GUKESE-348193 format. One line per 8 residues: their letters; for each residue x, y, z of N, C-alpha, C. Coordinates in pm, 1 decimal. Example, Ala and Ser with C-alpha at 12.3 -4.5 7.8 and 13.67 -1.06 7.14 Angstrom:
AS	1319.0/-569.0/780.0/1230.0/-450.0/780.0/1320.0/-330.0/780.0  1285.0/-225.0/708.0/1367.0/-106.0/714.0/1290.0/3.0/787.0
% end
This chain:
MSNAIQWL	4922.4/-5720.9/-2908.8/4798.1/-5728.6/-2994.9/4777.8/-5612.5/-3077.0  4809.8/-5489.3/-3021.8/4786.2/-5370.7/-3095.4/4880.2/-5363.3/-3217.8  4999.5/-5402.6/-3204.9/5100.0/-5402.4/-3310.8/5056.7/-5501.8/-3421.0  5008.0/-5620.6/-3380.9/4972.0/-5712.3/-3486.4/4849.0/-5668.4/-3565.7  4757.6/-5615.3/-3495.4/4632.4/-5556.5/-3558.7/4674.5/-5445.0/-3656.8  4762.7/-5353.3/-3609.4/4796.9/-5248.9/-3695.0/4873.5/-5297.9/-3815.1  4966.0/-5394.5/-3798.3/5037.7/-5446.4/-3911.4/4948.9/-5512.5/-4013.0  4842.5/-5586.2/-3970.9/4751.7/-5645.7/-4069.9/4668.5/-5546.0/-4144.5
FQKGYEKV	4636.2/-5439.2/-4072.6/4560.2/-5332.6/-4152.8/4650.8/-5264.6/-4250.2  4773.4/-5248.5/-4212.6/4872.6/-5187.4/-4309.2/4888.3/-5275.4/-4428.2  4878.4/-5402.1/-4403.5/4886.8/-5494.8/-4515.7/4760.1/-5492.8/-4606.7  4662.7/-5429.0/-4571.1/4543.9/-5415.3/-4650.6/4415.6/-5490.6/-4610.8  4427.6/-5564.0/-4506.2/4305.0/-5629.5/-4448.2/4199.7/-5530.2/-4404.5  4079.7/-5568.5/-4435.3/3960.7/-5480.1/-4394.7/3899.5/-5518.2/-4261.0  3926.8/-5645.1/-4213.2/3881.7/-5687.3/-4088.0/3989.1/-5774.7/-4027.2  4007.1/-5753.1/-3896.5/4111.9/-5831.0/-3826.1/4051.2/-5889.7/-3696.1
SIIGADSP	4078.4/-6018.7/-3670.3/4039.3/-6083.2/-3553.9/4152.1/-6156.8/-3488.5  4172.1/-6144.1/-3361.9/4285.1/-6226.2/-3292.5/4208.8/-6312.4/-3190.2  4250.3/-6433.1/-3180.1/4191.8/-6523.9/-3083.7/4307.8/-6580.1/-2992.2  4273.4/-6611.8/-2879.8/4374.0/-6661.2/-2783.9/4402.3/-6803.4/-2804.6  4528.7/-6844.7/-2785.7/4567.5/-6984.6/-2804.6/4516.0/-7075.6/-2685.7  4471.2/-7005.3/-2584.6/4411.6/-7076.8/-2473.1/4273.4/-7109.4/-2467.7  4212.1/-7111.0/-2583.8/4070.5/-7152.2/-2608.0/4072.9/-7255.6/-2718.6  4131.1/-7375.0/-2706.1/4152.0/-7466.5/-2813.5/4020.7/-7528.5/-2876.5
DLPPSFIT	3916.0/-7529.6/-2798.9/3785.4/-7588.8/-2857.9/3688.3/-7476.6/-2885.6  3734.2/-7354.0/-2908.3/3642.7/-7247.1/-2934.3/3567.1/-7281.5/-3067.5  3435.0/-7270.8/-3060.4/3349.8/-7314.8/-3182.5/3385.1/-7217.4/-3299.6  3409.1/-7278.6/-3414.7/3450.5/-7206.2/-3534.7/3330.4/-7105.7/-3566.1  3205.3/-7121.2/-3529.4/3095.7/-7031.5/-3554.0/3110.0/-6902.1/-3486.0  3184.4/-6903.9/-3370.1/3213.5/-6774.7/-3299.1/3301.6/-6688.2/-3387.5  3404.4/-6748.1/-3445.3/3496.4/-6665.0/-3539.0/3415.4/-6618.3/-3663.3  3342.0/-6704.8/-3718.1/3258.5/-6658.0/-3835.7/3168.4/-6550.9/-3803.7
DALEKLDS	3103.5/-6562.4/-3678.2/3012.2/-6461.4/-3644.0/3082.0/-6330.3/-3610.3  3199.9/-6339.9/-3555.6/3281.4/-6215.9/-3530.0/3307.0/-6135.7/-3659.0  3353.1/-6217.7/-3751.8/3378.4/-6143.8/-3887.0/3262.7/-6087.1/-3956.8  3144.4/-6154.5/-3938.4/3023.5/-6107.4/-3990.0/2982.8/-5973.9/-3916.6  2992.0/-5984.0/-3790.9/2952.1/-5863.6/-3703.2/3035.1/-5742.8/-3735.2  3154.0/-5761.3/-3777.9/3243.1/-5645.9/-3812.5/3191.0/-5560.7/-3940.7  3088.2/-5619.1/-4008.1/3018.8/-5543.1/-4113.8/2936.5/-5425.6/-4059.6  2888.5/-5450.6/-3933.5/2790.3/-5356.4/-3871.2/2849.8/-5297.5/-3745.6
HDLVIGPS	2954.1/-5343.8/-3693.2/3019.0/-5295.7/-3568.5/3166.3/-5263.1/-3592.5  3213.9/-5171.3/-3514.8/3370.4/-5148.9/-3532.0/3446.6/-5246.3/-3450.8  3393.9/-5306.6/-3352.6/3468.3/-5390.0/-3252.1/3389.6/-5507.6/-3225.2  3447.6/-5625.9/-3218.9/3377.7/-5742.1/-3167.6/3461.4/-5809.2/-3066.3  3402.5/-5850.5/-2955.0/3479.6/-5902.3/-2841.1/3407.7/-6035.5/-2796.5  3486.3/-6136.1/-2775.4/3438.8/-6257.4/-2720.2/3481.0/-6276.4/-2572.2  3380.9/-6249.6/-2490.6/3413.2/-6249.1/-2336.8/3449.1/-6387.5/-2292.0  3546.2/-6394.8/-2203.8/3581.5/-6522.1/-2133.7/3514.2/-6515.1/-1991.1
EDGGYYLI	3491.8/-6636.8/-1943.0/3434.2/-6649.2/-1807.3/3511.2/-6574.8/-1694.6  3643.3/-6560.2/-1720.2/3724.8/-6503.1/-1611.4/3737.8/-6343.4/-1611.8  3650.0/-6284.1/-1702.5/3655.4/-6133.6/-1715.8/3747.6/-6082.7/-1813.0  3806.2/-6157.9/-1891.0/3891.5/-6111.6/-1998.2/3817.0/-6143.5/-2134.0  3893.2/-6172.9/-2239.8/3825.9/-6208.4/-2371.1/3913.3/-6309.0/-2437.0  3850.8/-6382.3/-2514.4/3911.6/-6493.8/-2600.3/3935.8/-6455.1/-2742.9  3871.8/-6341.9/-2782.7/3872.2/-6292.7/-2920.0/3850.9/-6147.5/-2920.1  3925.2/-6074.5/-3002.4/3885.7/-5929.1/-3031.5/3909.8/-5912.7/-3177.5
GMNRSFDI	3812.0/-5848.2/-3232.2/3814.2/-5814.8/-3375.8/3781.4/-5674.7/-3406.9  3835.3/-5616.3/-3520.8/3811.8/-5476.7/-3548.2/3801.5/-5454.7/-3699.2  3736.1/-5358.1/-3735.1/3727.1/-5320.1/-3878.8/3827.8/-5201.7/-3907.9  3888.6/-5153.7/-3817.2/4005.2/-5060.9/-3821.9/4074.4/-5064.5/-3695.1  4197.6/-5010.4/-3683.6/4273.0/-5016.4/-3564.3/4222.3/-4913.4/-3457.3  4209.6/-4957.0/-3340.2/4171.9/-4871.2/-3227.5/4270.7/-4890.5/-3116.6  4380.6/-4821.9/-3121.2/4493.3/-4828.7/-3018.3/4437.3/-4808.6/-2877.9  4342.3/-4716.8/-2863.5/4298.7/-4683.8/-2726.4/4240.8/-4801.6/-2652.6
IFKDVNWG	4196.6/-4899.3/-2726.6/4139.7/-5021.5/-2651.4/4244.9/-5089.7/-2569.8  4372.3/-5089.0/-2618.2/4481.7/-5169.3/-2552.0/4563.2/-5076.8/-2457.8  4536.8/-4951.7/-2443.1/4627.4/-4868.8/-2359.6/4576.2/-4874.7/-2213.4  4677.8/-4887.7/-2120.7/4650.1/-4883.2/-1975.8/4562.0/-5000.6/-1926.8  4575.9/-5115.6/-1984.6/4492.6/-5237.4/-1947.6/4570.1/-5320.8/-1841.5  4508.1/-5361.7/-1733.6/4567.5/-5442.4/-1642.7/4546.0/-5587.7/-1679.6  4631.1/-5639.4/-1775.8/4613.3/-5777.7/-1826.1/4626.1/-5877.1/-1723.6  4533.1/-5981.7/-1735.3/4534.6/-6087.7/-1642.6/4445.2/-6065.8/-1520.0
YKNVLKDT	4374.3/-5956.9/-1519.5/4276.4/-5924.7/-1408.8/4135.7/-5940.9/-1455.8  4043.1/-5954.2/-1372.6/3908.4/-5985.8/-1398.2/3827.7/-5870.2/-1461.8  3887.4/-5749.1/-1470.3/3825.3/-5639.1/-1529.7/3858.9/-5608.8/-1669.9  3933.8/-5689.5/-1735.6/3987.4/-5658.2/-1863.6/3867.0/-5638.3/-1963.2  3766.5/-5715.4/-1963.6/3653.2/-5695.8/-2054.3/3584.9/-5575.8/-2018.1  3555.5/-5558.9/-1895.7/3475.7/-5434.3/-1842.4/3554.5/-5313.8/-1881.8  3685.1/-5309.3/-1866.7/3762.9/-5188.8/-1898.6/3762.2/-5168.8/-2046.5  3774.2/-5264.6/-2124.5/3775.1/-5255.7/-2277.4/3638.3/-5194.2/-2322.8
VSKADAAG	3524.7/-5252.0/-2268.5/3394.8/-5202.2/-2307.2/3384.0/-5053.2/-2267.9  3428.2/-5025.1/-2148.0/3424.4/-4883.6/-2101.5/3505.7/-4790.0/-2193.6  3619.8/-4830.9/-2239.2/3695.9/-4756.0/-2332.3/3627.6/-4734.4/-2468.8  3566.5/-4842.6/-2517.8/3487.8/-4836.0/-2641.4/3372.1/-4738.5/-2628.3  3297.2/-4754.8/-2520.1/3188.5/-4655.1/-2494.9/3237.3/-4513.8/-2490.7  3340.1/-4481.5/-2414.5/3392.1/-4347.7/-2403.7/3443.2/-4291.9/-2535.9  3494.4/-4385.5/-2627.4/3551.6/-4346.2/-2759.9/3433.6/-4346.7/-2867.3  3325.3/-4386.0/-2836.3/3212.7/-4399.1/-2936.7/3233.6/-4507.6/-3035.8
ISYFLLPE	3302.6/-4611.5/-2997.3/3337.7/-4723.0/-3077.7/3211.9/-4828.7/-3063.8  3146.4/-4858.2/-3172.1/3035.9/-4951.3/-3165.4/3100.1/-5091.1/-3145.4  3029.8/-5180.8/-3059.4/3088.3/-5307.7/-3038.3/2972.7/-5408.1/-3028.8  3017.8/-5537.3/-3046.7/2921.2/-5651.2/-3030.6/2992.6/-5756.3/-2942.2  2916.8/-5810.8/-2853.4/2975.7/-5915.4/-2754.8/2924.8/-6049.1/-2808.2  3023.6/-6138.1/-2835.0/2989.4/-6279.6/-2877.0/2944.9/-6347.3/-2749.8  2909.1/-6476.2/-2764.1/2883.5/-6562.2/-2645.3/3004.5/-6569.6/-2556.6  2982.7/-6588.2/-2430.2/3083.4/-6614.2/-2337.1/3141.2/-6754.2/-2354.5
WYDIDDLN	3268.3/-6769.1/-2337.2/3343.5/-6895.6/-2347.6/3447.1/-6898.0/-2248.3  3514.6/-7012.6/-2223.1/3618.4/-7019.0/-2120.2/3755.2/-7020.6/-2192.3  3862.3/-6997.3/-2117.6/3994.0/-7022.7/-2165.5/4071.4/-7101.1/-2057.6  4179.3/-7144.0/-2096.5/4268.7/-7232.0/-2011.1/4372.3/-7144.9/-1954.4  4362.8/-7120.9/-1817.5/4466.0/-7037.4/-1747.5/4526.6/-7110.9/-1632.2  4472.0/-7227.4/-1597.0/4526.0/-7294.9/-1479.7/4494.6/-7441.4/-1484.8  4533.2/-7514.8/-1382.4/4518.3/-7661.9/-1388.4/4364.8/-7697.2/-1394.6  4291.7/-7626.7/-1316.7/4141.3/-7650.2/-1310.8/4080.6/-7636.4/-1445.3
SLNRWKLK	4117.1/-7522.3/-1516.2/4061.2/-7503.7/-1641.2/4113.7/-7601.7/-1754.0  4233.6/-7642.5/-1734.6/4292.8/-7749.6/-1822.2/4209.7/-7886.9/-1798.7  4192.2/-7918.5/-1677.2/4115.2/-8034.4/-1648.5/3967.4/-8033.0/-1707.4  3912.8/-7911.0/-1701.6/3773.4/-7899.0/-1760.8/3782.3/-7926.7/-1904.9  3886.8/-7868.5/-1975.3/3895.8/-7890.9/-2112.2/3918.7/-8038.7/-2140.5  3997.6/-8096.3/-2063.5/4034.4/-8242.2/-2087.2/3904.1/-8340.1/-2065.1  3817.6/-8294.5/-1978.7/3692.0/-8367.4/-1961.0/3599.1/-8350.1/-2076.2  3598.6/-8233.7/-2130.4/3511.5/-8206.7/-2249.7/3575.6/-8269.0/-2376.5
NPA	3702.6/-8296.4/-2380.2/3774.1/-8340.2/-2500.4/3865.0/-8467.4/-2468.7  3794.8/-8577.8/-2429.0/3875.0/-8693.2/-2391.1/3956.7/-8749.5/-2515.0  4072.7/-8802.9/-2487.9/4164.7/-8853.6/-2594.8/4103.7/-8969.1/-2664.9
% end
């Protein structure tokens, strides 16, 4: 993620947002809101119900956010916010959403999105 964000900023983008492929029904308004919030915040995070996040956006690259993260654990969001606080990075939290990590969450998505 860090490399992708750095690459996009090097290409001249002023705002970058990455979303997870495991949130297929993420409301588009969350993405729009994230980009708007980057006008007044350095970092935007979309918290997922499992303690991680479904979206992260920045108005410049902050490598520290991705260093020494225990990916896949319930403290990813908490650790990310702590790193932002410690570094003086202003952030905004979007509404919580879910992501698909296992059979239960896949079935949840299928119930919300019948064929």
